[in-house]
Backbone atoms as SQL, in Angstrom:
CREATE TABLE atoms (id INTEGER PRIMARY KEY, chain TEXT, resi INTEGER, resn TEXT, atom TEXT, x REAL, y REAL, z REAL);
INSERT INTO atoms VALUES
  (1, 'A', 1, 'MET', 'N', 12.255, 22.945, -19.363),
  (2, 'A', 1, 'MET', 'CA', 12.146, 22.294, -18.063),
  (3, 'A', 1, 'MET', 'C', 10.729, 22.523, -17.533),
  (4, 'A', 2, 'VAL', 'N', 10.111, 21.460, -17.057),
  (5, 'A', 2, 'VAL', 'CA', 8.774, 21.530, -16.468),
  (6, 'A', 2, 'VAL', 'C', 8.940, 21.503, -14.948),
  (7, 'A', 3, 'HIS', 'N', 8.262, 22.418, -14.267),
  (8, 'A', 3, 'HIS', 'CA', 8.345, 22.515, -12.811),
  (9, 'A', 3, 'HIS', 'C', 7.107, 21.896, -12.173),
  (10, 'A', 4, 'VAL', 'N', 7.347, 21.003, -11.217),
  (11, 'A', 4, 'VAL', 'CA', 6.252, 20.379, -10.473),
  (12, 'A', 4, 'VAL', 'C', 6.446, 20.720, -9.006),
  (13, 'A', 5, 'ASP', 'N', 5.474, 21.431, -8.451),
  (14, 'A', 5, 'ASP', 'CA', 5.492, 21.793, -7.028),
  (15, 'A', 5, 'ASP', 'C', 4.441, 20.972, -6.309),
  (16, 'A', 6, 'VAL', 'N', 4.849, 20.364, -5.196),
  (17, 'A', 6, 'VAL', 'CA', 3.932, 19.595, -4.368),
  (18, 'A', 6, 'VAL', 'C', 3.780, 20.341, -3.045),
  (19, 'A', 7, 'PHE', 'N', 2.562, 20.759, -2.747),
  (20, 'A', 7, 'PHE', 'CA', 2.264, 21.480, -1.517),
  (21, 'A', 7, 'PHE', 'C', 1.626, 20.511, -0.536),
  (22, 'A', 8, 'GLY', 'N', 2.193, 20.416, 0.654),
  (23, 'A', 8, 'GLY', 'CA', 1.641, 19.491, 1.624),
  (24, 'A', 8, 'GLY', 'C', 2.229, 19.696, 2.999),
  (25, 'A', 9, 'ILE', 'N', 2.034, 18.710, 3.848),
  (26, 'A', 9, 'ILE', 'CA', 2.622, 18.686, 5.186),
  (27, 'A', 9, 'ILE', 'C', 3.462, 17.418, 5.230),
  (28, 'A', 10, 'ARG', 'N', 4.761, 17.581, 5.253),
  (29, 'A', 10, 'ARG', 'CA', 5.709, 16.486, 5.049),
  (30, 'A', 10, 'ARG', 'C', 5.429, 15.266, 5.931),
  (31, 'A', 11, 'GLU', 'N', 5.090, 15.479, 7.193),
  (32, 'A', 11, 'GLU', 'CA', 4.965, 14.362, 8.137),
  (33, 'A', 11, 'GLU', 'C', 3.541, 13.851, 8.326),
  (34, 'A', 12, 'GLU', 'N', 2.603, 14.314, 7.492),
  (35, 'A', 12, 'GLU', 'CA', 1.214, 13.860, 7.629),
  (36, 'A', 12, 'GLU', 'C', 0.756, 13.105, 6.389),
  (37, 'A', 13, 'ALA', 'N', -0.165, 12.174, 6.601),
  (38, 'A', 13, 'ALA', 'CA', -0.788, 11.457, 5.486),
  (39, 'A', 13, 'ALA', 'C', -1.951, 12.299, 4.960),
  (40, 'A', 14, 'PRO', 'N', -2.280, 12.156, 3.679),
  (41, 'A', 14, 'PRO', 'CA', -3.449, 12.869, 3.147),
  (42, 'A', 14, 'PRO', 'C', -4.698, 12.453, 3.904),
  (43, 'A', 15, 'SER', 'N', -5.598, 13.403, 4.116),
  (44, 'A', 15, 'SER', 'CA', -6.791, 13.087, 4.892),
  (45, 'A', 15, 'SER', 'C', -8.083, 13.275, 4.124),
  (46, 'A', 16, 'GLY', 'N', -8.008, 13.872, 2.956),
  (47, 'A', 16, 'GLY', 'CA', -9.231, 14.135, 2.206),
  (48, 'A', 16, 'GLY', 'C', -9.342, 13.254, 0.981),
  (49, 'A', 17, 'LYS', 'N', -10.336, 13.535, 0.188),
  (50, 'A', 17, 'LYS', 'CA', -10.575, 12.790, -1.041),
  (51, 'A', 17, 'LYS', 'C', -9.669, 13.332, -2.143),
  (52, 'A', 18, 'CYS', 'N', -9.095, 12.435, -2.936),
  (53, 'A', 18, 'CYS', 'CA', -8.171, 12.859, -3.989),
  (54, 'A', 18, 'CYS', 'C', -8.923, 13.132, -5.294),
  (55, 'A', 19, 'SER', 'N', -8.266, 13.860, -6.185),
  (56, 'A', 19, 'SER', 'CA', -8.869, 14.233, -7.459),
  (57, 'A', 19, 'SER', 'C', -8.651, 13.189, -8.543),
  (58, 'A', 20, 'CYS', 'N', -7.869, 12.142, -8.239),
  (59, 'A', 20, 'CYS', 'CA', -7.540, 11.171, -9.285),
  (60, 'A', 20, 'CYS', 'C', -8.376, 9.910, -9.195),
  (61, 'A', 21, 'GLY', 'N', -9.271, 9.833, -8.252),
  (62, 'A', 21, 'GLY', 'CA', -10.104, 8.655, -8.120),
  (63, 'A', 21, 'GLY', 'C', -9.453, 7.494, -7.386),
  (64, 'A', 22, 'GLY', 'N', -8.384, 7.765, -6.678),
  (65, 'A', 22, 'GLY', 'CA', -7.755, 6.732, -5.856),
  (66, 'A', 22, 'GLY', 'C', -6.537, 6.063, -6.454),
  (67, 'A', 23, 'THR', 'N', -6.136, 6.426, -7.671),
  (68, 'A', 23, 'THR', 'CA', -4.978, 5.784, -8.292),
  (69, 'A', 23, 'THR', 'C', -3.649, 6.289, -7.738),
  (70, 'A', 24, 'CYS', 'N', -3.674, 7.316, -6.906),
  (71, 'A', 24, 'CYS', 'CA', -2.448, 7.914, -6.386),
  (72, 'A', 24, 'CYS', 'C', -1.911, 7.187, -5.161),
  (73, 'A', 25, 'GLY', 'N', -2.684, 6.299, -4.595),
  (74, 'A', 25, 'GLY', 'CA', -2.243, 5.599, -3.401),
  (75, 'A', 25, 'GLY', 'C', -2.457, 6.391, -2.129),
  (76, 'A', 26, 'SER', 'N', -3.300, 7.416, -2.178),
  (77, 'A', 26, 'SER', 'CA', -3.503, 8.279, -1.012),
  (78, 'A', 26, 'SER', 'C', -4.134, 7.545, 0.161),
  (79, 'A', 27, 'GLU', 'N', -4.780, 6.415, -0.109),
  (80, 'A', 27, 'GLU', 'CA', -5.411, 5.670, 0.974),
  (81, 'A', 27, 'GLU', 'C', -4.436, 4.719, 1.664),
  (82, 'A', 28, 'MET', 'N', -3.165, 4.731, 1.294),
  (83, 'A', 28, 'MET', 'CA', -2.192, 3.775, 1.821),
  (84, 'A', 28, 'MET', 'C', -1.493, 4.250, 3.097),
  (85, 'A', 29, 'GLU', 'N', -1.898, 5.385, 3.647),
  (86, 'A', 29, 'GLU', 'CA', -1.347, 5.907, 4.901),
  (87, 'A', 29, 'GLU', 'C', 0.129, 6.296, 4.823),
  (88, 'A', 30, 'LYS', 'N', 0.627, 6.581, 3.634),
  (89, 'A', 30, 'LYS', 'CA', 1.974, 7.138, 3.506),
  (90, 'A', 30, 'LYS', 'C', 1.895, 8.617, 3.846),
  (91, 'A', 31, 'THR', 'N', 2.979, 9.160, 4.395),
  (92, 'A', 31, 'THR', 'CA', 3.000, 10.601, 4.610),
  (93, 'A', 31, 'THR', 'C', 3.174, 11.295, 3.267),
  (94, 'A', 32, 'MET', 'N', 2.837, 12.575, 3.229),
  (95, 'A', 32, 'MET', 'CA', 3.007, 13.342, 1.999),
  (96, 'A', 32, 'MET', 'C', 4.477, 13.429, 1.615),
  (97, 'A', 33, 'GLY', 'N', 5.348, 13.467, 2.598),
  (98, 'A', 33, 'GLY', 'CA', 6.784, 13.476, 2.322),
  (99, 'A', 33, 'GLY', 'C', 7.237, 12.199, 1.640),
  (100, 'A', 34, 'VAL', 'N', 6.750, 11.063, 2.106),
  (101, 'A', 34, 'VAL', 'CA', 7.095, 9.771, 1.496),
  (102, 'A', 34, 'VAL', 'C', 6.505, 9.682, 0.092),
  (103, 'A', 35, 'MET', 'N', 5.272, 10.157, -0.075),
  (104, 'A', 35, 'MET', 'CA', 4.651, 10.157, -1.405),
  (105, 'A', 35, 'MET', 'C', 5.470, 11.007, -2.374),
  (106, 'A', 36, 'TYR', 'N', 5.970, 12.152, -1.896),
  (107, 'A', 36, 'TYR', 'CA', 6.802, 13.021, -2.727),
  (108, 'A', 36, 'TYR', 'C', 8.112, 12.316, -3.102),
  (109, 'A', 37, 'GLU', 'N', 8.757, 11.681, -2.136),
  (110, 'A', 37, 'GLU', 'CA', 10.017, 10.974, -2.421),
  (111, 'A', 37, 'GLU', 'C', 9.782, 9.855, -3.437),
  (112, 'A', 38, 'ASP', 'N', 8.645, 9.170, -3.349),
  (113, 'A', 38, 'ASP', 'CA', 8.289, 8.152, -4.350),
  (114, 'A', 38, 'ASP', 'C', 8.160, 8.782, -5.733),
  (115, 'A', 39, 'LEU', 'N', 7.557, 9.974, -5.797),
  (116, 'A', 39, 'LEU', 'CA', 7.423, 10.682, -7.070),
  (117, 'A', 39, 'LEU', 'C', 8.793, 11.050, -7.631),
  (118, 'A', 40, 'VAL', 'N', 9.691, 11.525, -6.781),
  (119, 'A', 40, 'VAL', 'CA', 11.049, 11.877, -7.227),
  (120, 'A', 40, 'VAL', 'C', 11.713, 10.653, -7.858),
  (121, 'A', 41, 'ARG', 'N', 11.646, 9.510, -7.176),
  (122, 'A', 41, 'ARG', 'CA', 12.247, 8.274, -7.713),
  (123, 'A', 41, 'ARG', 'C', 11.598, 7.887, -9.042),
  (124, 'A', 42, 'PHE', 'N', 10.272, 7.966, -9.097),
  (125, 'A', 42, 'PHE', 'CA', 9.554, 7.631, -10.327),
  (126, 'A', 42, 'PHE', 'C', 10.039, 8.504, -11.486),
  (127, 'A', 43, 'CYS', 'N', 10.141, 9.795, -11.257),
  (128, 'A', 43, 'CYS', 'CA', 10.562, 10.712, -12.323),
  (129, 'A', 43, 'CYS', 'C', 12.010, 10.458, -12.743),
  (130, 'A', 44, 'GLN', 'N', 12.885, 10.213, -11.785),
  (131, 'A', 44, 'GLN', 'CA', 14.278, 9.941, -12.096),
  (132, 'A', 44, 'GLN', 'C', 14.436, 8.689, -12.943),
  (133, 'A', 45, 'GLU', 'N', 13.576, 7.711, -12.715),
  (134, 'A', 45, 'GLU', 'CA', 13.658, 6.445, -13.432),
  (135, 'A', 45, 'GLU', 'C', 12.892, 6.463, -14.761),
  (136, 'A', 46, 'SER', 'N', 12.111, 7.518, -14.993),
  (137, 'A', 46, 'SER', 'CA', 11.333, 7.607, -16.229),
  (138, 'A', 46, 'SER', 'C', 12.119, 8.361, -17.289),
  (139, 'A', 47, 'ASP', 'N', 11.541, 8.460, -18.478),
  (140, 'A', 47, 'ASP', 'CA', 12.174, 9.204, -19.562),
  (141, 'A', 47, 'ASP', 'C', 12.077, 10.713, -19.360),
  (142, 'A', 48, 'LEU', 'N', 11.407, 11.164, -18.311),
  (143, 'A', 48, 'LEU', 'CA', 11.266, 12.594, -18.044),
  (144, 'A', 48, 'LEU', 'C', 12.309, 13.116, -17.058),
  (145, 'A', 49, 'GLY', 'N', 13.133, 12.244, -16.525),
  (146, 'A', 49, 'GLY', 'CA', 14.042, 12.590, -15.441),
  (147, 'A', 49, 'GLY', 'C', 14.803, 13.888, -15.610),
  (148, 'A', 50, 'ALA', 'N', 15.342, 14.137, -16.790),
  (149, 'A', 50, 'ALA', 'CA', 16.155, 15.329, -17.013),
  (150, 'A', 50, 'ALA', 'C', 15.310, 16.554, -17.365),
  (151, 'A', 51, 'GLU', 'N', 14.014, 16.347, -17.542),
  (152, 'A', 51, 'GLU', 'CA', 13.172, 17.448, -18.017),
  (153, 'A', 51, 'GLU', 'C', 12.160, 17.942, -16.997),
  (154, 'A', 52, 'VAL', 'N', 12.243, 17.438, -15.778),
  (155, 'A', 52, 'VAL', 'CA', 11.291, 17.848, -14.757),
  (156, 'A', 52, 'VAL', 'C', 12.051, 18.266, -13.496),
  (157, 'A', 53, 'GLU', 'N', 11.617, 19.365, -12.924),
  (158, 'A', 53, 'GLU', 'CA', 12.184, 19.849, -11.666),
  (159, 'A', 53, 'GLU', 'C', 11.097, 19.753, -10.612),
  (160, 'A', 54, 'LEU', 'N', 11.387, 19.047, -9.524),
  (161, 'A', 54, 'LEU', 'CA', 10.399, 18.793, -8.474),
  (162, 'A', 54, 'LEU', 'C', 10.757, 19.555, -7.213),
  (163, 'A', 55, 'GLN', 'N', 9.728, 20.023, -6.518),
  (164, 'A', 55, 'GLN', 'CA', 9.942, 20.741, -5.263),
  (165, 'A', 55, 'GLN', 'C', 8.788, 20.438, -4.316),
  (166, 'A', 56, 'PHE', 'N', 9.113, 20.147, -3.047),
  (167, 'A', 56, 'PHE', 'CA', 8.091, 19.974, -2.018),
  (168, 'A', 56, 'PHE', 'C', 8.037, 21.248, -1.197),
  (169, 'A', 57, 'ILE', 'N', 6.844, 21.801, -1.037),
  (170, 'A', 57, 'ILE', 'CA', 6.645, 23.009, -0.244),
  (171, 'A', 57, 'ILE', 'C', 5.728, 22.649, 0.913),
  (172, 'A', 58, 'ASP', 'N', 6.266, 22.724, 2.127),
  (173, 'A', 58, 'ASP', 'CA', 5.482, 22.436, 3.320),
  (174, 'A', 58, 'ASP', 'C', 4.649, 23.670, 3.644),
  (175, 'A', 59, 'VAL', 'N', 3.330, 23.507, 3.677),
  (176, 'A', 59, 'VAL', 'CA', 2.446, 24.666, 3.832),
  (177, 'A', 59, 'VAL', 'C', 2.540, 25.309, 5.211),
  (178, 'A', 60, 'PHE', 'N', 3.129, 24.620, 6.178),
  (179, 'A', 60, 'PHE', 'CA', 3.308, 25.199, 7.504),
  (180, 'A', 60, 'PHE', 'C', 4.721, 25.723, 7.724),
  (181, 'A', 61, 'GLU', 'N', 5.698, 25.141, 7.059),
  (182, 'A', 61, 'GLU', 'CA', 7.091, 25.503, 7.318),
  (183, 'A', 61, 'GLU', 'C', 7.716, 26.420, 6.266),
  (184, 'A', 62, 'ASP', 'N', 7.221, 26.377, 5.034),
  (185, 'A', 62, 'ASP', 'CA', 7.818, 27.160, 3.950),
  (186, 'A', 62, 'ASP', 'C', 6.979, 28.394, 3.638),
  (187, 'A', 63, 'ASP', 'N', 7.612, 29.368, 3.023),
  (188, 'A', 63, 'ASP', 'CA', 6.949, 30.609, 2.628),
  (189, 'A', 63, 'ASP', 'C', 6.075, 30.347, 1.399),
  (190, 'A', 64, 'LEU', 'N', 4.816, 30.718, 1.454),
  (191, 'A', 64, 'LEU', 'CA', 3.898, 30.501, 0.338),
  (192, 'A', 64, 'LEU', 'C', 3.756, 31.724, -0.564),
  (193, 'A', 65, 'LYS', 'N', 4.581, 32.740, -0.354),
  (194, 'A', 65, 'LYS', 'CA', 4.533, 33.909, -1.235),
  (195, 'A', 65, 'LYS', 'C', 4.861, 33.471, -2.657),
  (196, 'A', 66, 'GLY', 'N', 4.087, 33.955, -3.593),
  (197, 'A', 66, 'GLY', 'CA', 4.282, 33.591, -4.987),
  (198, 'A', 66, 'GLY', 'C', 3.487, 32.358, -5.395),
  (199, 'A', 67, 'TYR', 'N', 2.822, 31.743, -4.449),
  (200, 'A', 67, 'TYR', 'CA', 2.007, 30.559, -4.721),
  (201, 'A', 67, 'TYR', 'C', 0.557, 30.855, -4.348),
  (202, 'A', 68, 'ASP', 'N', 0.027, 31.936, -4.865),
  (203, 'A', 68, 'ASP', 'CA', -1.297, 32.412, -4.454),
  (204, 'A', 68, 'ASP', 'C', -2.416, 31.403, -4.692),
  (205, 'A', 69, 'THR', 'N', -2.440, 30.772, -5.850),
  (206, 'A', 69, 'THR', 'CA', -3.522, 29.838, -6.157),
  (207, 'A', 69, 'THR', 'C', -3.505, 28.653, -5.202),
  (208, 'A', 70, 'ALA', 'N', -2.329, 28.060, -5.005),
  (209, 'A', 70, 'ALA', 'CA', -2.217, 26.915, -4.093),
  (210, 'A', 70, 'ALA', 'C', -2.594, 27.325, -2.673),
  (211, 'A', 71, 'HIS', 'N', -2.145, 28.496, -2.248),
  (212, 'A', 71, 'HIS', 'CA', -2.453, 28.985, -0.903),
  (213, 'A', 71, 'HIS', 'C', -3.957, 29.163, -0.739),
  (214, 'A', 72, 'THR', 'N', -4.610, 29.747, -1.722),
  (215, 'A', 72, 'THR', 'CA', -6.058, 29.958, -1.672),
  (216, 'A', 72, 'THR', 'C', -6.803, 28.626, -1.651),
  (217, 'A', 73, 'MET', 'N', -6.377, 27.687, -2.489),
  (218, 'A', 73, 'MET', 'CA', -7.039, 26.376, -2.513),
  (219, 'A', 73, 'MET', 'C', -6.909, 25.669, -1.167),
  (220, 'A', 74, 'PHE', 'N', -5.720, 25.737, -0.576),
  (221, 'A', 74, 'PHE', 'CA', -5.480, 25.126, 0.734),
  (222, 'A', 74, 'PHE', 'C', -6.390, 25.767, 1.780),
  (223, 'A', 75, 'LYS', 'N', -6.452, 27.102, 1.795),
  (224, 'A', 75, 'LYS', 'CA', -7.290, 27.807, 2.766),
  (225, 'A', 75, 'LYS', 'C', -8.771, 27.523, 2.560),
  (226, 'A', 76, 'ASN', 'N', -9.172, 27.213, 1.324),
  (227, 'A', 76, 'ASN', 'CA', -10.577, 26.939, 1.017),
  (228, 'A', 76, 'ASN', 'C', -10.952, 25.469, 1.167),
  (229, 'A', 77, 'GLY', 'N', -10.046, 24.669, 1.700),
  (230, 'A', 77, 'GLY', 'CA', -10.394, 23.303, 2.054),
  (231, 'A', 77, 'GLY', 'C', -10.061, 22.218, 1.057),
  (232, 'A', 78, 'PHE', 'N', -9.352, 22.531, -0.033),
  (233, 'A', 78, 'PHE', 'CA', -8.937, 21.462, -0.940),
  (234, 'A', 78, 'PHE', 'C', -7.941, 20.579, -0.211),
  (235, 'A', 79, 'ALA', 'N', -8.078, 19.276, -0.379),
  (236, 'A', 79, 'ALA', 'CA', -7.246, 18.309, 0.339),
  (237, 'A', 79, 'ALA', 'C', -5.793, 18.374, -0.129),
  (238, 'A', 80, 'LEU', 'N', -4.895, 18.330, 0.839),
  (239, 'A', 80, 'LEU', 'CA', -3.470, 18.254, 0.551),
  (240, 'A', 80, 'LEU', 'C', -3.100, 16.797, 0.292),
  (241, 'A', 81, 'PRO', 'N', -2.068, 16.542, -0.486),
  (242, 'A', 81, 'PRO', 'CA', -1.208, 17.499, -1.164),
  (243, 'A', 81, 'PRO', 'C', -1.857, 18.064, -2.427),
  (244, 'A', 82, 'LEU', 'N', -1.445, 19.290, -2.751),
  (245, 'A', 82, 'LEU', 'CA', -1.806, 19.918, -4.019),
  (246, 'A', 82, 'LEU', 'C', -0.600, 19.757, -4.940),
  (247, 'A', 83, 'VAL', 'N', -0.839, 19.465, -6.199),
  (248, 'A', 83, 'VAL', 'CA', 0.254, 19.306, -7.164),
  (249, 'A', 83, 'VAL', 'C', 0.060, 20.335, -8.269),
  (250, 'A', 84, 'ALA', 'N', 1.055, 21.215, -8.414),
  (251, 'A', 84, 'ALA', 'CA', 1.030, 22.232, -9.460),
  (252, 'A', 84, 'ALA', 'C', 2.074, 21.890, -10.518),
  (253, 'A', 85, 'VAL', 'N', 1.684, 22.016, -11.780),
  (254, 'A', 85, 'VAL', 'CA', 2.596, 21.797, -12.894),
  (255, 'A', 85, 'VAL', 'C', 2.750, 23.132, -13.606),
  (256, 'A', 86, 'ASN', 'N', 3.977, 23.632, -13.635),
  (257, 'A', 86, 'ASN', 'CA', 4.266, 24.959, -14.193),
  (258, 'A', 86, 'ASN', 'C', 3.339, 26.029, -13.603),
  (259, 'A', 87, 'GLY', 'N', 3.120, 25.947, -12.303),
  (260, 'A', 87, 'GLY', 'CA', 2.372, 26.972, -11.591),
  (261, 'A', 87, 'GLY', 'C', 0.864, 26.800, -11.576),
  (262, 'A', 88, 'VAL', 'N', 0.336, 25.794, -12.267),
  (263, 'A', 88, 'VAL', 'CA', -1.106, 25.568, -12.323),
  (264, 'A', 88, 'VAL', 'C', -1.427, 24.312, -11.512),
  (265, 'A', 89, 'VAL', 'N', -2.288, 24.452, -10.498),
  (266, 'A', 89, 'VAL', 'CA', -2.656, 23.302, -9.679),
  (267, 'A', 89, 'VAL', 'C', -3.487, 22.344, -10.529),
  (268, 'A', 90, 'ARG', 'N', -2.998, 21.112, -10.636),
  (269, 'A', 90, 'ARG', 'CA', -3.650, 20.095, -11.472),
  (270, 'A', 90, 'ARG', 'C', -4.297, 18.980, -10.664),
  (271, 'A', 91, 'LEU', 'N', -3.776, 18.692, -9.459),
  (272, 'A', 91, 'LEU', 'CA', -4.270, 17.582, -8.655),
  (273, 'A', 91, 'LEU', 'C', -4.338, 18.000, -7.197),
  (274, 'A', 92, 'TYR', 'N', -5.215, 17.346, -6.451),
  (275, 'A', 92, 'TYR', 'CA', -5.280, 17.590, -5.009),
  (276, 'A', 92, 'TYR', 'C', -5.602, 16.288, -4.296),
  (277, 'A', 93, 'GLY', 'N', -5.151, 16.187, -3.047),
  (278, 'A', 93, 'GLY', 'CA', -5.484, 15.046, -2.213),
  (279, 'A', 93, 'GLY', 'C', -4.597, 13.831, -2.377),
  (280, 'A', 94, 'GLY', 'N', -3.680, 13.850, -3.315),
  (281, 'A', 94, 'GLY', 'CA', -2.784, 12.722, -3.551),
  (282, 'A', 94, 'GLY', 'C', -1.745, 13.078, -4.604),
  (283, 'A', 95, 'ILE', 'N', -0.825, 12.152, -4.834),
  (284, 'A', 95, 'ILE', 'CA', 0.236, 12.361, -5.823),
  (285, 'A', 95, 'ILE', 'C', 0.191, 11.187, -6.787),
  (286, 'A', 96, 'SER', 'N', -0.477, 11.365, -7.910),
  (287, 'A', 96, 'SER', 'CA', -0.609, 10.326, -8.925),
  (288, 'A', 96, 'SER', 'C', 0.549, 10.412, -9.903),
  (289, 'A', 97, 'HIS', 'N', 1.432, 9.420, -9.865),
  (290, 'A', 97, 'HIS', 'CA', 2.584, 9.424, -10.766),
  (291, 'A', 97, 'HIS', 'C', 2.143, 9.468, -12.221),
  (292, 'A', 98, 'SER', 'N', 1.147, 8.657, -12.577),
  (293, 'A', 98, 'SER', 'CA', 0.737, 8.582, -13.980),
  (294, 'A', 98, 'SER', 'C', 0.103, 9.888, -14.452),
  (295, 'A', 99, 'LYS', 'N', -0.695, 10.517, -13.619),
  (296, 'A', 99, 'LYS', 'CA', -1.327, 11.786, -14.022),
  (297, 'A', 99, 'LYS', 'C', -0.286, 12.904, -14.138),
  (298, 'A', 100, 'ILE', 'N', 0.673, 12.936, -13.226),
  (299, 'A', 100, 'ILE', 'CA', 1.744, 13.933, -13.304),
  (300, 'A', 100, 'ILE', 'C', 2.597, 13.678, -14.544),
  (301, 'A', 101, 'TYR', 'N', 2.910, 12.420, -14.797),
  (302, 'A', 101, 'TYR', 'CA', 3.677, 12.055, -15.986),
  (303, 'A', 101, 'TYR', 'C', 2.969, 12.557, -17.241),
  (304, 'A', 102, 'ASP', 'N', 1.655, 12.310, -17.336),
  (305, 'A', 102, 'ASP', 'CA', 0.888, 12.744, -18.505),
  (306, 'A', 102, 'ASP', 'C', 0.909, 14.259, -18.662),
  (307, 'A', 103, 'GLU', 'N', 0.762, 14.993, -17.551),
  (308, 'A', 103, 'GLU', 'CA', 0.775, 16.459, -17.603),
  (309, 'A', 103, 'GLU', 'C', 2.138, 16.977, -18.071),
  (310, 'A', 104, 'VAL', 'N', 3.204, 16.417, -17.522),
  (311, 'A', 104, 'VAL', 'CA', 4.556, 16.843, -17.902),
  (312, 'A', 104, 'VAL', 'C', 4.814, 16.517, -19.366),
  (313, 'A', 105, 'ARG', 'N', 4.411, 15.347, -19.784),
  (314, 'A', 105, 'ARG', 'CA', 4.619, 14.936, -21.177),
  (315, 'A', 105, 'ARG', 'C', 3.890, 15.865, -22.144),
  (316, 'A', 106, 'LYS', 'N', 2.650, 16.237, -21.806),
  (317, 'A', 106, 'LYS', 'CA', 1.884, 17.163, -22.650),
  (318, 'A', 106, 'LYS', 'C', 2.617, 18.484, -22.812),
  (319, 'A', 107, 'LEU', 'N', 3.132, 19.016, -21.704),
  (320, 'A', 107, 'LEU', 'CA', 3.836, 20.297, -21.757),
  (321, 'A', 107, 'LEU', 'C', 5.158, 20.173, -22.505),
  (322, 'A', 108, 'ARG', 'N', 5.817, 19.061, -22.329),
  (323, 'A', 108, 'ARG', 'CA', 7.095, 18.844, -23.027),
  (324, 'A', 108, 'ARG', 'C', 6.898, 18.763, -24.526),
  (325, 'A', 109, 'GLU', 'N', 5.786, 18.183, -24.952),
  (326, 'A', 109, 'GLU', 'CA', 5.535, 18.001, -26.385),
  (327, 'A', 109, 'GLU', 'C', 4.903, 19.228, -27.033),
  (328, 'A', 110, 'ALA', 'N', 4.446, 20.159, -26.221),
  (329, 'A', 110, 'ALA', 'CA', 3.771, 21.355, -26.761),
  (330, 'A', 110, 'ALA', 'C', 4.755, 22.303, -27.426);
C-alpha cells in the first residue's frame, strides 16, 4: 500500500507557485479541500484505487507530529498544498494527479 498525504488548508485555494509547472490546476481557484477530493475520485477511478491510501492533513487543525519534513517545509515558506508519497514530500503548491499517479506507480512497481 502506498500512502499519499496532502498537507494544506481545506478551505483555502493555493496561493503560491506550484512545483509541477501548472498542470495541477492550482490556478483554477479551487480550495485545497476540493483539489484533494478530486484526487480521491481520480485514484478511485484509476488502476491504483486499491493500492493507494490518501489522507488530507489540515496544517492548522490537525496535529503535525510525525510529519517533521512537511512541517518544516510549510514553516519555511513552501506553497501549500504539500504532497508526500510514503512520507517523502514530492510536490508543493498544487495537487497534480498525473505526477502523483507516476510516483505511486513507481513505488508499486519497485
